[in-house]
PARO-422584 format. One record per atom (N, C-alpha, C): z, x, y; atom name. Coordinates in steps of 0.02 Angstrom, whole numbers, plus 50000, padded with zeros to 5 digits. Atoms other than C-alpha are relative to their C-alpha. Layout:
BEGIN
+-------+-------+-------+-------+
|    up |  east | north | selum |
+-------+-------+-------+-------+
|     Z |     X |     Y |    CA |
...
+-------+-------+-------+-------+
END
This chain:
BEGIN
+-------+-------+-------+-------+
|    up |  east | north | selum |
+-------+-------+-------+-------+
| 50034 | 50049 | 49926 |     N |
| 49981 | 49989 | 50007 |    CA |
| 49998 | 50055 | 50033 |     C |
| 49997 | 49949 | 49945 |     N |
| 50013 | 50163 | 50121 |    CA |
| 50048 | 49984 | 50006 |     C |
| 49938 | 49963 | 49962 |     N |
| 50184 | 50153 | 50130 |    CA |
| 50043 | 50052 | 49967 |     C |
| 49986 | 49934 | 50024 |     N |
| 50272 | 50314 | 50148 |    CA |
| 50091 | 50000 | 50034 |     C |
| 49941 | 50025 | 49990 |     N |
| 50422 | 50262 | 50231 |    CA |
| 50070 | 49963 | 49982 |     C |
| 49956 | 50041 | 50017 |     N |
| 50582 | 50181 | 50185 |    CA |
| 50019 | 49924 | 50030 |     C |
| 50022 | 50086 | 50001 |     N |
| 50559 | 50017 | 50289 |    CA |
| 49942 | 49967 | 49978 |     C |
| 50059 | 50023 | 50016 |     N |
| 50386 | 50019 | 50235 |    CA |
| 50018 | 49981 | 49931 |     C |
| 49973 | 50013 | 50062 |     N |
| 50458 | 50018 | 50055 |    CA |
| 50007 | 49957 | 49975 |     C |
| 49948 | 50052 | 49997 |     N |
| 50549 | 49879 | 50076 |    CA |
| 49993 | 49933 | 50024 |     C |
| 50055 | 50027 | 49998 |     N |
| 50418 | 49781 | 50171 |    CA |
| 49953 | 49990 | 49942 |     C |
| 50045 | 50001 | 50047 |     N |
| 50313 | 49811 | 50018 |    CA |
| 50038 | 49964 | 49946 |     C |
| 49949 | 50037 | 50059 |     N |
| 50457 | 49759 | 49895 |    CA |
| 50004 | 49938 | 50028 |     C |
| 49971 | 50077 | 49945 |     N |
| 50493 | 49592 | 50007 |    CA |
| 49942 | 49934 | 49985 |     C |
| 50077 | 50011 | 50024 |     N |
| 50304 | 49582 | 49998 |    CA |
| 49992 | 49981 | 49936 |     C |
| 50001 | 50042 | 50056 |     N |
| 50289 | 49560 | 49826 |    CA |
| 50034 | 49940 | 49946 |     C |
| 49951 | 50055 | 50008 |     N |
| 50451 | 49463 | 49808 |    CA |
| 49943 | 49917 | 49982 |     C |
| 50047 | 50066 | 49989 |     N |
| 50346 | 49327 | 49873 |    CA |
| 49950 | 49979 | 49994 |     C |
| 50066 | 49998 | 50059 |     N |
| 50179 | 49349 | 49790 |    CA |
| 50029 | 49974 | 49959 |     C |
| 49977 | 49978 | 50076 |     N |
| 50260 | 49358 | 49648 |    CA |
| 50022 | 49914 | 49982 |     C |
| 49996 | 50074 | 49997 |     N |
| 50301 | 49161 | 49674 |    CA |
| 49925 | 49945 | 49970 |     C |
| 50076 | 50043 | 50003 |     N |
| 50112 | 49123 | 49680 |    CA |
| 49963 | 50028 | 49941 |     C |
| 50040 | 49943 | 50073 |     N |
| 50050 | 49271 | 49548 |    CA |
| 50036 | 50037 | 49982 |     C |
| 49948 | 49957 | 50030 |     N |
| 50153 | 49338 | 49440 |    CA |
| 49976 | 50090 | 49986 |     C |
| 50012 | 49919 | 49979 |     N |
| 50063 | 49515 | 49424 |    CA |
| 50030 | 50022 | 49908 |     C |
| 49969 | 49985 | 50067 |     N |
| 50099 | 49515 | 49234 |    CA |
| 49920 | 50047 | 49958 |     C |
| 50039 | 49963 | 50047 |     N |
| 49922 | 49577 | 49188 |    CA |
| 49965 | 50071 | 50057 |     C |
| 50028 | 49946 | 49962 |     N |
| 49797 | 49720 | 49290 |    CA |
| 49951 | 49935 | 50047 |     C |
| 50018 | 50044 | 49951 |     N |
| 49695 | 49568 | 49365 |    CA |
| 50051 | 49955 | 50051 |     C |
| 49948 | 50049 | 49967 |     N |
| 49844 | 49468 | 49437 |    CA |
| 50021 | 50054 | 50052 |     C |
| 49978 | 49918 | 49941 |     N |
| 49918 | 49653 | 49514 |    CA |
| 49939 | 49998 | 50072 |     C |
| 50026 | 50013 | 49956 |     N |
| 49740 | 49638 | 49590 |    CA |
| 50001 | 49945 | 50048 |     C |
| 49993 | 50049 | 49939 |     N |
| 49760 | 49469 | 49664 |    CA |
| 50050 | 49993 | 50014 |     C |
| 49953 | 50010 | 49957 |     N |
| 49929 | 49501 | 49711 |    CA |
| 49997 | 50049 | 50077 |     C |
| 50007 | 49940 | 49940 |     N |
| 49865 | 49645 | 49827 |    CA |
| 49946 | 49967 | 50044 |     C |
| 50051 | 50044 | 49963 |     N |
| 49734 | 49521 | 49883 |    CA |
| 50031 | 49955 | 50057 |     C |
| 49935 | 50016 | 49968 |     N |
| 49868 | 49416 | 49945 |    CA |
| 50035 | 49997 | 50049 |     C |
| 49961 | 49982 | 49947 |     N |
| 49969 | 49516 | 50043 |    CA |
| 49960 | 50026 | 50024 |     C |
| 50036 | 49972 | 49979 |     N |
| 49815 | 49579 | 50108 |    CA |
| 49989 | 49967 | 50073 |     C |
| 50050 | 50055 | 49972 |     N |
| 49751 | 49435 | 50197 |    CA |
| 50070 | 49944 | 50007 |     C |
| 49956 | 50047 | 49987 |     N |
| 49914 | 49318 | 50190 |    CA |
| 49987 | 49942 | 49981 |     C |
| 49999 | 50075 | 50000 |     N |
| 49860 | 49179 | 50122 |    CA |
| 49974 | 49999 | 49901 |     C |
| 49991 | 50043 | 50079 |     N |
| 49893 | 49119 | 49926 |    CA |
| 49935 | 50001 | 49968 |     C |
| 50043 | 50033 | 50016 |     N |
| 49733 | 49037 | 49923 |    CA |
| 49951 | 50038 | 49962 |     C |
| 50058 | 49952 | 50044 |     N |
| 49621 | 49192 | 49873 |    CA |
| 50014 | 50022 | 49947 |     C |
| 50013 | 49966 | 50067 |     N |
| 49676 | 49208 | 49707 |    CA |
| 49964 | 49917 | 49960 |     C |
| 50052 | 50041 | 50013 |     N |
| 49554 | 49064 | 49690 |    CA |
| 49932 | 50035 | 50015 |     C |
| 50051 | 49987 | 49984 |     N |
| 49418 | 49131 | 49765 |    CA |
| 49988 | 50083 | 49970 |     C |
| 50015 | 49953 | 50044 |     N |
| 49417 | 49308 | 49646 |    CA |
| 49976 | 50001 | 49953 |     C |
| 50038 | 50023 | 50056 |     N |
| 49282 | 49327 | 49516 |    CA |
| 50013 | 50075 | 49973 |     C |
| 49988 | 49950 | 50070 |     N |
| 49309 | 49464 | 49352 |    CA |
| 49929 | 49992 | 49961 |     C |
| 50066 | 49976 | 50021 |     N |
| 49136 | 49522 | 49286 |    CA |
| 50006 | 50041 | 49955 |     C |
| 49993 | 49923 | 50044 |     N |
| 49127 | 49607 | 49136 |    CA |
| 50076 | 50026 | 49975 |     C |
| 49918 | 49967 | 50028 |     N |
| 49258 | 49723 | 49072 |    CA |
| 50006 | 50040 | 50089 |     C |
| 50006 | 49994 | 49927 |     N |
| 49251 | 49724 | 49295 |    CA |
| 50091 | 50053 | 49997 |     C |
| 49912 | 49986 | 49988 |     N |
| 49469 | 49793 | 49290 |    CA |
| 50001 | 50093 | 49979 |     C |
| 50018 | 49960 | 50022 |     N |
| 49434 | 49932 | 49168 |    CA |
| 49961 | 50073 | 50007 |     C |
| 50059 | 50005 | 49922 |     N |
| 49265 | 49985 | 49252 |    CA |
| 50021 | 50031 | 50051 |     C |
| 49992 | 49947 | 49970 |     N |
| 49328 | 50036 | 49398 |    CA |
| 50098 | 50039 | 49995 |     C |
| 49948 | 49971 | 50005 |     N |
| 49509 | 50098 | 49331 |    CA |
| 49960 | 50098 | 49955 |     C |
| 50049 | 49939 | 50024 |     N |
| 49368 | 50239 | 49236 |    CA |
| 49984 | 50025 | 50056 |     C |
| 50005 | 49959 | 49969 |     N |
| 49294 | 50269 | 49368 |    CA |
| 50024 | 50032 | 50105 |     C |
| 49972 | 49964 | 49944 |     N |
| 49430 | 50308 | 49514 |    CA |
| 50014 | 50058 | 49947 |     C |
| 49948 | 49944 | 50005 |     N |
| 49517 | 50422 | 49398 |    CA |
| 49943 | 50057 | 49996 |     C |
| 50060 | 49942 | 49995 |     N |
| 49344 | 50509 | 49359 |    CA |
| 49973 | 50026 | 50066 |     C |
| 50028 | 49989 | 49937 |     N |
| 49332 | 50526 | 49569 |    CA |
| 49956 | 49980 | 50001 |     C |
| 50073 | 50035 | 50014 |     N |
| 49158 | 50444 | 49522 |    CA |
| 49989 | 49986 | 50113 |     C |
| 50033 | 50025 | 49926 |     N |
| 49061 | 50422 | 49733 |    CA |
| 50028 | 49931 | 50009 |     C |
| 50001 | 50059 | 49959 |     N |
| 49087 | 50283 | 49840 |    CA |
| 49949 | 49993 | 50052 |     C |
| 50053 | 50051 | 49919 |     N |
| 48960 | 50205 | 49944 |    CA |
| 50007 | 49923 | 50008 |     C |
| 49972 | 50043 | 49963 |     N |
| 49025 | 50076 | 50059 |    CA |
| 49944 | 49946 | 50055 |     C |
| 50045 | 50003 | 49953 |     N |
| 48941 | 49956 | 50164 |    CA |
| 50028 | 50030 | 50094 |     C |
| 49966 | 50012 | 49929 |     N |
| 49056 | 49979 | 50330 |    CA |
| 50039 | 50064 | 50029 |     C |
| 49977 | 49966 | 50034 |     N |
| 49142 | 50108 | 50377 |    CA |
| 50083 | 49974 | 50020 |     C |
| 49950 | 50037 | 50013 |     N |
| 49297 | 49974 | 50386 |    CA |
| 50030 | 50013 | 49948 |     C |
| 50002 | 49984 | 50062 |     N |
| 49293 | 50000 | 50239 |    CA |
| 50034 | 50091 | 49949 |     C |
| 50001 | 49913 | 49987 |     N |
| 49315 | 50180 | 50218 |    CA |
| 50051 | 50017 | 50034 |     C |
| 49939 | 50027 | 49960 |     N |
| 49446 | 50161 | 50337 |    CA |
| 50031 | 49999 | 49954 |     C |
| 49929 | 50056 | 50044 |     N |
| 49555 | 50070 | 50209 |    CA |
| 50015 | 50034 | 49931 |     C |
| 49976 | 49999 | 50071 |     N |
| 49530 | 50158 | 50064 |    CA |
| 50065 | 50074 | 49985 |     C |
| 49934 | 49947 | 49981 |     N |
| 49704 | 50267 | 49993 |    CA |
| 49976 | 50054 | 49989 |     C |
| 50027 | 49931 | 50037 |     N |
| 49624 | 50449 | 49996 |    CA |
| 50067 | 50070 | 49983 |     C |
| 49960 | 49981 | 50028 |     N |
| 49805 | 50507 | 49969 |    CA |
| 49994 | 50000 | 49896 |     C |
| 49979 | 49998 | 50051 |     N |
| 49778 | 50460 | 49789 |    CA |
| 49912 | 50030 | 49986 |     C |
| 50034 | 49989 | 50019 |     N |
| 49596 | 50447 | 49779 |    CA |
| 49947 | 50055 | 50020 |     C |
| 50025 | 49913 | 49944 |     N |
| 49496 | 50630 | 49798 |    CA |
| 49905 | 49964 | 49978 |     C |
| 50109 | 49982 | 50017 |     N |
| 49297 | 50570 | 49758 |    CA |
| 49974 | 49980 | 50094 |     C |
| 50056 | 50012 | 49950 |     N |
| 49156 | 50561 | 49904 |    CA |
| 49987 | 49932 | 50011 |     C |
| 50026 | 50077 | 49984 |     N |
| 49148 | 50417 | 50020 |    CA |
| 49927 | 49997 | 50051 |     C |
| 50045 | 50018 | 49972 |     N |
| 48984 | 50372 | 50097 |    CA |
| 50000 | 49923 | 50014 |     C |
| 50013 | 50066 | 49977 |     N |
| 48954 | 50232 | 50216 |    CA |
| 49949 | 49973 | 50023 |     C |
| 50101 | 50056 | 49995 |     N |
| 48780 | 50128 | 50240 |    CA |
| 49996 | 50023 | 50059 |     C |
| 50018 | 50012 | 49940 |     N |
| 48781 | 50108 | 50417 |    CA |
| 50002 | 50065 | 50016 |     C |
| 50049 | 49947 | 49983 |     N |
| 48769 | 50288 | 50448 |    CA |
| 49952 | 50026 | 49954 |     C |
| 50075 | 49985 | 50071 |     N |
| 48628 | 50314 | 50333 |    CA |
| 49928 | 49972 | 50039 |     C |
| 50051 | 50070 | 49995 |     N |
| 48531 | 50134 | 50417 |    CA |
| 49969 | 50066 | 50033 |     C |
| 50048 | 49988 | 49949 |     N |
| 48386 | 50204 | 50497 |    CA |
| 49907 | 49992 | 50004 |     C |
| 50052 | 50046 | 49985 |     N |
| 48249 | 50066 | 50483 |    CA |
| 50010 | 49941 | 50023 |     C |
| 49994 | 50063 | 49957 |     N |
| 48231 | 49963 | 50603 |    CA |
| 49983 | 49940 | 49966 |     C |
| 50016 | 50043 | 50052 |     N |
| 48161 | 49839 | 50507 |    CA |
| 50069 | 49935 | 49960 |     C |
| 49940 | 50028 | 50042 |     N |
| 48324 | 49804 | 50416 |    CA |
| 50070 | 49997 | 50045 |     C |
| 49943 | 49976 | 49968 |     N |
| 48496 | 49788 | 50461 |    CA |
| 50033 | 50078 | 49960 |     C |
| 49968 | 49909 | 50034 |     N |
| 48585 | 49969 | 50449 |    CA |
| 50041 | 49986 | 49931 |     C |
| 49987 | 50017 | 50054 |     N |
| 48674 | 49908 | 50313 |    CA |
| 49990 | 50006 | 49915 |     C |
| 50027 | 50030 | 50036 |     N |
| 48549 | 49851 | 50213 |    CA |
| 49966 | 50078 | 49985 |     C |
| 50062 | 49960 | 50020 |     N |
| 48433 | 49987 | 50251 |    CA |
| 50025 | 50084 | 49983 |     C |
| 49965 | 49912 | 50019 |     N |
| 48592 | 50146 | 50230 |    CA |
| 50002 | 49995 | 49915 |     C |
| 49990 | 50040 | 50077 |     N |
| 48617 | 50053 | 50050 |    CA |
| 49944 | 50042 | 49980 |     C |
| 50070 | 49979 | 50045 |     N |
| 48434 | 50099 | 49991 |    CA |
| 50000 | 50088 | 50028 |     C |
| 50000 | 49949 | 49975 |     N |
| 48438 | 50263 | 50102 |    CA |
| 50075 | 50065 | 49950 |     C |
| 49949 | 49992 | 50037 |     N |
| 48594 | 50299 | 49977 |    CA |
| 49981 | 50003 | 49938 |     C |
| 50012 | 50026 | 50051 |     N |
| 48525 | 50269 | 49834 |    CA |
| 50008 | 50023 | 49922 |     C |
| 49980 | 49945 | 50051 |     N |
| 48548 | 50423 | 49733 |    CA |
| 50086 | 50009 | 50003 |     C |
| 49947 | 49949 | 50017 |     N |
| 48717 | 50439 | 49773 |    CA |
| 50026 | 49897 | 49968 |     C |
| 49973 | 50074 | 50005 |     N |
| 48738 | 50221 | 49735 |    CA |
| 50006 | 50015 | 49933 |     C |
| 50049 | 49998 | 50091 |     N |
| 48641 | 50270 | 49540 |    CA |
| 50078 | 50056 | 49991 |     C |
| 49955 | 49933 | 50034 |     N |
| 48817 | 50332 | 49452 |    CA |
| 50046 | 49984 | 50038 |     C |
| 49931 | 50029 | 49960 |     N |
| 48958 | 50265 | 49583 |    CA |
| 50030 | 49950 | 49994 |     C |
| 49982 | 50050 | 50016 |     N |
| 49032 | 50125 | 49626 |    CA |
| 49997 | 50028 | 50094 |     C |
| 50017 | 50007 | 49933 |     N |
| 48977 | 50040 | 49765 |    CA |
| 50052 | 49931 | 50027 |     C |
| 49946 | 50043 | 49998 |     N |
| 49090 | 49954 | 49863 |    CA |
| 49992 | 49943 | 50086 |     C |
| 50045 | 50049 | 49948 |     N |
| 49007 | 49792 | 50005 |    CA |
| 50097 | 49963 | 50030 |     C |
| 49980 | 50012 | 49961 |     N |
| 49120 | 49731 | 50109 |    CA |
| 49995 | 49960 | 50069 |     C |
| 50010 | 50028 | 49950 |     N |
| 49068 | 49659 | 50249 |    CA |
| 49928 | 49956 | 50023 |     C |
| 50073 | 50014 | 49983 |     N |
| 48879 | 49633 | 50249 |    CA |
| 49959 | 49991 | 49956 |     C |
| 50016 | 50021 | 50055 |     N |
| 48801 | 49530 | 50144 |    CA |
| 49892 | 50032 | 49986 |     C |
| 50056 | 49962 | 50020 |     N |
| 48620 | 49620 | 50174 |    CA |
| 50011 | 50079 | 49979 |     C |
| 49989 | 49950 | 50007 |     N |
| 48704 | 49762 | 50124 |    CA |
| 50013 | 49989 | 49882 |     C |
| 49985 | 50027 | 50061 |     N |
| 48737 | 49665 | 49935 |    CA |
| 49934 | 49979 | 49990 |     C |
| 50056 | 50008 | 50051 |     N |
| 48570 | 49609 | 49919 |    CA |
| 49959 | 50068 | 50006 |     C |
| 50012 | 49938 | 50014 |     N |
| 48510 | 49786 | 49944 |    CA |
| 50007 | 50033 | 49926 |     C |
| 49955 | 49984 | 50038 |     N |
| 48629 | 49827 | 49812 |    CA |
| 49950 | 49966 | 49933 |     C |
| 50057 | 50042 | 50043 |     N |
| 48539 | 49704 | 49704 |    CA |
| 49938 | 50005 | 49979 |     C |
| 50076 | 49969 | 50018 |     N |
| 48359 | 49762 | 49732 |    CA |
| 49991 | 50050 | 49971 |     C |
| 50006 | 49938 | 50015 |     N |
| 48409 | 49925 | 49708 |    CA |
| 50008 | 50022 | 49914 |     C |
| 49969 | 50044 | 50092 |     N |
| 48500 | 49852 | 49519 |    CA |
| 49933 | 50001 | 49954 |     C |
| 50073 | 50038 | 50024 |     N |
| 48325 | 49772 | 49495 |    CA |
| 49943 | 50062 | 49962 |     C |
| 50054 | 49946 | 50030 |     N |
| 48227 | 49949 | 49491 |    CA |
| 50048 | 50063 | 49971 |     C |
| 49987 | 49946 | 50018 |     N |
| 48326 | 50046 | 49391 |    CA |
| 50092 | 50029 | 50020 |     C |
| 49985 | 49936 | 49980 |     N |
| 48463 | 50113 | 49494 |    CA |
| 50079 | 49973 | 49971 |     C |
| 49954 | 50002 | 50026 |     N |
| 48639 | 50117 | 49398 |    CA |
| 50072 | 50008 | 50014 |     C |
| 49908 | 50003 | 49986 |     N |
| 48822 | 50084 | 49489 |    CA |
| 50054 | 49985 | 49947 |     C |
| 49935 | 50012 | 50046 |     N |
| 48979 | 50118 | 49368 |    CA |
| 50008 | 49927 | 50007 |     C |
| 49944 | 50072 | 49988 |     N |
| 49063 | 49975 | 49461 |    CA |
| 49986 | 49948 | 50067 |     C |
| 49983 | 50000 | 49957 |     N |
| 49047 | 49856 | 49592 |    CA |
| 50053 | 49951 | 50033 |     C |
| 49976 | 50057 | 49950 |     N |
| 49142 | 49761 | 49740 |    CA |
| 49948 | 49994 | 50022 |     C |
| 50028 | 50060 | 49922 |     N |
| 49066 | 49623 | 49851 |    CA |
| 50036 | 49965 | 50009 |     C |
| 49977 | 50095 | 49972 |     N |
| 49138 | 49502 | 49950 |    CA |
| 49992 | 50005 | 50076 |     C |
| 50018 | 49992 | 49914 |     N |
| 49054 | 49518 | 50121 |    CA |
| 50004 | 49895 | 50010 |     C |
| 49983 | 50080 | 49939 |     N |
| 49096 | 49358 | 50240 |    CA |
| 49950 | 49981 | 50032 |     C |
| 50041 | 50071 | 49966 |     N |
| 49004 | 49232 | 50340 |    CA |
| 49960 | 49952 | 49972 |     C |
| 50037 | 50048 | 50033 |     N |
| 48878 | 49103 | 50327 |    CA |
| 49933 | 50020 | 49986 |     C |
| 50067 | 50005 | 49987 |     N |
| 48706 | 49163 | 50326 |    CA |
| 50016 | 50074 | 49953 |     C |
| 50010 | 49950 | 50072 |     N |
| 48678 | 49252 | 50148 |    CA |
| 50055 | 50028 | 49938 |     C |
| 49937 | 49992 | 50025 |     N |
| 48865 | 49285 | 50102 |    CA |
| 50005 | 49979 | 49934 |     C |
| 50028 | 50015 | 50047 |     N |
| 48866 | 49164 | 49964 |    CA |
| 49947 | 50027 | 49952 |     C |
| 50063 | 49995 | 50042 |     N |
| 48708 | 49186 | 49903 |    CA |
| 49987 | 50072 | 49952 |     C |
| 50028 | 49941 | 50041 |     N |
| 48713 | 49382 | 49884 |    CA |
| 50050 | 50005 | 49979 |     C |
| 49951 | 49982 | 50060 |     N |
| 48901 | 49380 | 49794 |    CA |
| 49949 | 49945 | 49933 |     C |
| 50022 | 50023 | 50071 |     N |
| 48803 | 49272 | 49650 |    CA |
| 49922 | 50028 | 49967 |     C |
| 50048 | 49966 | 50022 |     N |
| 48678 | 49402 | 49655 |    CA |
| 50006 | 50043 | 49975 |     C |
| 49955 | 49938 | 50072 |     N |
| 48781 | 49533 | 49594 |    CA |
| 50042 | 49989 | 49947 |     C |
| 49980 | 50017 | 50066 |     N |
| 48855 | 49409 | 49476 |    CA |
| 49943 | 50013 | 49965 |     C |
| 50035 | 50031 | 50049 |     N |
| 48697 | 49387 | 49393 |    CA |
| 49985 | 50066 | 49953 |     C |
| 50002 | 49934 | 50043 |     N |
| 48686 | 49599 | 49348 |    CA |
| 50055 | 50014 | 49969 |     C |
| 49967 | 49989 | 50076 |     N |
| 48728 | 49656 | 49191 |    CA |
| 50033 | 50069 | 50051 |     C |
| 49969 | 49955 | 49949 |     N |
| 48839 | 49776 | 49308 |    CA |
| 50102 | 49968 | 50006 |     C |
| 49912 | 50011 | 50013 |     N |
| 49044 | 49783 | 49277 |    CA |
| 50024 | 49968 | 50077 |     C |
| 49989 | 50000 | 49945 |     N |
| 49108 | 49677 | 49457 |    CA |
| 50081 | 49986 | 50007 |     C |
| 49949 | 50005 | 49995 |     N |
| 49248 | 49610 | 49543 |    CA |
| 49976 | 49967 | 50085 |     C |
| 50034 | 50047 | 49952 |     N |
| 49163 | 49465 | 49686 |    CA |
| 50031 | 49950 | 50035 |     C |
| 50001 | 50060 | 49980 |     N |
| 49208 | 49348 | 49796 |    CA |
| 49966 | 49922 | 50000 |     C |
| 50045 | 50054 | 50028 |     N |
| 49144 | 49151 | 49776 |    CA |
| 50000 | 49988 | 50067 |     C |
| 50018 | 50053 | 49905 |     N |
| 49076 | 49058 | 49965 |    CA |
| 49998 | 50038 | 50031 |     C |
| 49991 | 49935 | 49946 |     N |
| 49097 | 49131 | 50116 |    CA |
| 50030 | 50016 | 50042 |     C |
| 49945 | 49985 | 49984 |     N |
| 49244 | 49190 | 50124 |    CA |
| 50011 | 50081 | 49955 |     C |
| 49985 | 49942 | 50027 |     N |
| 49304 | 49380 | 50113 |    CA |
| 49996 | 50035 | 50049 |     C |
| 50000 | 49934 | 49936 |     N |
| 49279 | 49542 | 50213 |    CA |
| 50024 | 50074 | 49956 |     C |
| 49998 | 49938 | 50012 |     N |
| 49314 | 49713 | 50224 |    CA |
| 50073 | 50008 | 49977 |     C |
| 49937 | 49975 | 50024 |     N |
| 49502 | 49698 | 50210 |    CA |
| 49982 | 49980 | 49924 |     C |
| 49982 | 50017 | 50053 |     N |
| 49497 | 49610 | 50050 |    CA |
| 49965 | 50039 | 49938 |     C |
| 50033 | 49952 | 50042 |     N |
| 49377 | 49735 | 49973 |    CA |
| 50053 | 50063 | 49982 |     C |
| 49949 | 49985 | 50026 |     N |
| 49496 | 49857 | 50002 |    CA |
| 50061 | 49997 | 49995 |     C |
| 49917 | 50052 | 50064 |     N |
| 49639 | 49764 | 49929 |    CA |
| 49968 | 50027 | 49938 |     C |
| 50006 | 49977 | 50054 |     N |
| 49541 | 49781 | 49783 |    CA |
| 50001 | 50075 | 49962 |     C |
| 50005 | 49900 | 50028 |     N |
| 49489 | 49966 | 49781 |    CA |
| 50044 | 50029 | 49977 |     C |
| 49942 | 49967 | 49983 |     N |
| 49661 | 49999 | 49825 |    CA |
| 50071 | 49964 | 49932 |     C |
| 49950 | 50044 | 50092 |     N |
| 49730 | 49904 | 49666 |    CA |
| 49993 | 50033 | 49942 |     C |
| 50039 | 49990 | 50087 |     N |
| 49614 | 49956 | 49530 |    CA |
| 50043 | 50106 | 50018 |     C |
| 49990 | 49909 | 49975 |     N |
| 49674 | 50167 | 49638 |    CA |
| 50071 | 49983 | 49965 |     C |
| 49917 | 50002 | 49996 |     N |
| 49868 | 50107 | 49616 |    CA |
| 49990 | 49986 | 49910 |     C |
| 50018 | 49995 | 50065 |     N |
| 49808 | 50031 | 49437 |    CA |
| 50001 | 50082 | 49944 |     C |
| 50033 | 49931 | 50044 |     N |
| 49736 | 50199 | 49373 |    CA |
| 50043 | 50053 | 50006 |     C |
| 49979 | 49952 | 49993 |     N |
| 49871 | 50310 | 49430 |    CA |
| 50079 | 49979 | 49971 |     C |
| 49931 | 50019 | 50028 |     N |
| 50010 | 50197 | 49369 |    CA |
| 50008 | 50042 | 49939 |     C |
| 49992 | 50000 | 50060 |     N |
| 49937 | 50238 | 49183 |    CA |
| 50024 | 50059 | 49990 |     C |
| 49978 | 49971 | 50026 |     N |
| 50012 | 50352 | 49090 |    CA |
| 49950 | 50083 | 49969 |     C |
| 50066 | 49954 | 49992 |     N |
| 49904 | 50527 | 49089 |    CA |
| 49983 | 50026 | 49915 |     C |
+-------+-------+-------+-------+
END
């Protein structure tokens, strides 16, 4: 959770005590959902999160291997727990250079070699999720995908496209989501990875 002081530890402890009333946290999936509830302050997000395939195992394995992350926006990159996760992180909007496309979409295409075999995280831009879908259709194979883009234009549809892929993923349904949720999912996987005995 980013807590490194006594006061912060106490806030985290109290937060989980409250959230356990909504989701017990007995399974890895429930632990991820708990983290998302705390990140948003909204217990209803538990009904939005979809786990596809062996998503948790694939995500944990990719984290342990310090697999390269390609994310859509800087807000996702800024939220990743770098004290535990040591992989490289690339941000699509920093690599977008095609004026015909959104920077997130163009950047995802530009980073296709990093996406292949990497972890793909889309927290904000539906166009990045669509680009990701298109890349997979052309043979690019990320190890794992988190897709929680938010909004009223293509957000819901782009996440449905991700769920159609034969790639383990964690997504949200509908128009809701955002970078905060994407980061919560990823950092929950980081915690799960490093809670395990080596």
